[in-house]
C-alpha angles and dihedrals in degrees: 000000000000117000114207115224113211121236105230138178105246123195104239100171143002133203141168142193135201132190118258095245116083116194121195127198093259091061091051091047088060090057105039136025100272141097137223089245093053093050096045095046094051102035112010089234118141104160141009137182123242123202117239135196111319093015112111139159090266096047091050090046091051093051092049090047093052090054092048091050091049092052090048091050092236136132120230090247090066092066115099100171132043120184114180121190114206143138091194107056121178090244138005084250150036098047120259087234090068090049089054089047090055095044091050091049094238114161126214111344141131110280131169144139128249120207116202098124112225092000091052097105091053090049091048092047091051093049093048091046091054092048093050093047090050092051095245089125138008104201125030141183112215113190138182113195134162144171097193090161086078093063101039125112099229091199093059105086092188093065111018092067093055105062141064141170131255148110140237131188140187131196114223120200125190107237138157117241143065099297124087139055107346100182142346131197126191134186141177136185114186093187088085098050093117091066096067119015148118116254097224146047144159094268097044116029100002088232134098094243131198133276117262126186142177095212101190094052092045090052092052095049093043096058093049097041096045094049090048096049093047090054090046097051092047090051092051090050091048092243138123132221089252090065094055115107097186139009115205105194133187105274101230104122132353091223092056090048092049093046092049092050092050091049089056095041092243119150115238091236088071094054121088110225122189102142089105090063103036107019115211110333093174111215090008096057100082097047090041091054091043091054092050092052093046093047094050092049100248095116112054136177110284095029120131106234127185120201123196141172145165129199148157117320082046097271127162139167149153141210132203112212133183098213 
């Protein structure tokens, strides 16, 4: 009897990068009508990082990628696929993925951006997973990187306190065995695009625009959608919530994260929380949080880790990974 061994995309390394400038709530309170207490009570956020001159989505993505490659023990030339999730690219085109490719010194490879806002990293991970399983690549860089500070309205206290800049990256290697990405599930519903969007674009206003959000409605949809997609991806993988070692959620709001965990019956000590340190870094938030939990020793090889996110569009998704 022949037993087939599955070809899977295994996480071989993780890395992250943050801008030099750290901004706490007190600094923001001196600029807009808000307080540290108001921000912490409603979001759990205490600090965030803001990109300065010379720091862009691509430079942060490159730094995170170098660290992921170093942990994986690989050279840039061994990468044959780069998928970069971002809603704040350096330029309208070419893709920021190709800028990362050039800065890393990677030769000919597949490189492109994915745009699904806060769910972007899950979309990028799913695309790379499918390409590695199909044999279209053997080693991939999957990156989430954002400079949301460039699209914030710094006079809108309801949104400018919520977001920060940063990047996270993982190296995926095609291997045979039981480790790796077990299942992914993605969703989108464009009927709700007016609840979280940017009021500009090349084809409409010819400007970048600013972020706009209906926070209460986003919160309500997020709790339901995230709980549903976590249950869905575990079901596809043939697993239960009791088997999960760690949940690495999109770091948008501590209240959303807590409510989602309660809805699934997950204890908070199995949920990675970094929103207090980084705020919402959109597509970067999941790989940033993953890197923190790997570096501090919480997530270890063999652990069952579930990643999840929801963002503008609406888009949402989850992945179950045997680390």
